[in-house]
C-alpha positions, 0 to 999 in steps of 0.5 A: 527495457523494464528495469528490475526496480520498476517491475518491483515497484509496479508489483508492489503497487498491484499487491497494494491496490488489491489489498486496498480494493479488498478492504473496500469490499470488506467495508462495503460488506460490513461485519454481517454476522461475524463481527470478530472476523470482520474487525480482525481481517480489517486490522490485519489489512491496515497493519500490512499497509502500515508495515510494508509500504510505509516502512519499506517501499516509500522510504526507498522511493523518497530517498533513492528514486525521487531525488534522482528523477528530480535532479534529471527531470525537473519538470517532475518536481510538482508531482514529486512534491505531491508524492512526498507530501502523500508519503508524509501524510500516509503514515499518519492517515493509516494510523488514524484509520487503525484508531477509527476501526478500533473505535468502531469495534469497541464503541459500536456503530456510532463510530462506523460512519467516521471509519467508513468515510475516512477509509473511502478517502484513504483508499481513493488517496492511495490509489491516486498516489500510485497512479501518479507515480506510475504515470509521471515518475516511472516514465521520467525515470526510464528516460533520464536515469543512468545504468549506474542509477538503475543498478543501485535502485535495482539492488535497493528495491530487490531487498523489499520482497513483499510476499503479497506480490506472489514473486517471493517466497513468503517471508516468515515474518509476514506469513502469518499476516498473509495467511490470516488475511486470506483465510479469514476474509470472507469469499469472494475476498478471501477463502473464509466463510461467505 
């Protein structure tokens, strides 16, 4: 049986992985002849990463899921420690990326390489972070957590409602952000002009 909170975590990871991979494609493509649109889309993508996963998804993992798994499956502690360190550094890293992007936009190509290198490192870091959660923590949780644990986790994660997973109505708060990314990102990343 796949619990609702596990499904939600995986859906959110899939949406975030798609956003991260789209960012990588945008960065590889570069600003071409539409620098304003390029920087606008990347800013929106970074804002989404900062806003949704860092503020809604991670705290529930950190405060609800990880402590239960650590208590009942102590062999997962090294992975949990690593994931908690990732959560602590992730918010700082995404804010640094936002700063580096702004520097590239305002100062020019002299700042491009610093952003590109930091973005590559961040994308690799985040994809590995999600892989570790899904390969170590989620299987352990499915083995050791009780029905009461799952009930509480399912209720907590059900409030996330990330519109990018495609499972929830688009929240008016994030609707403009989602629309901005999709409509302005160039094809084949989004629906904007190629």
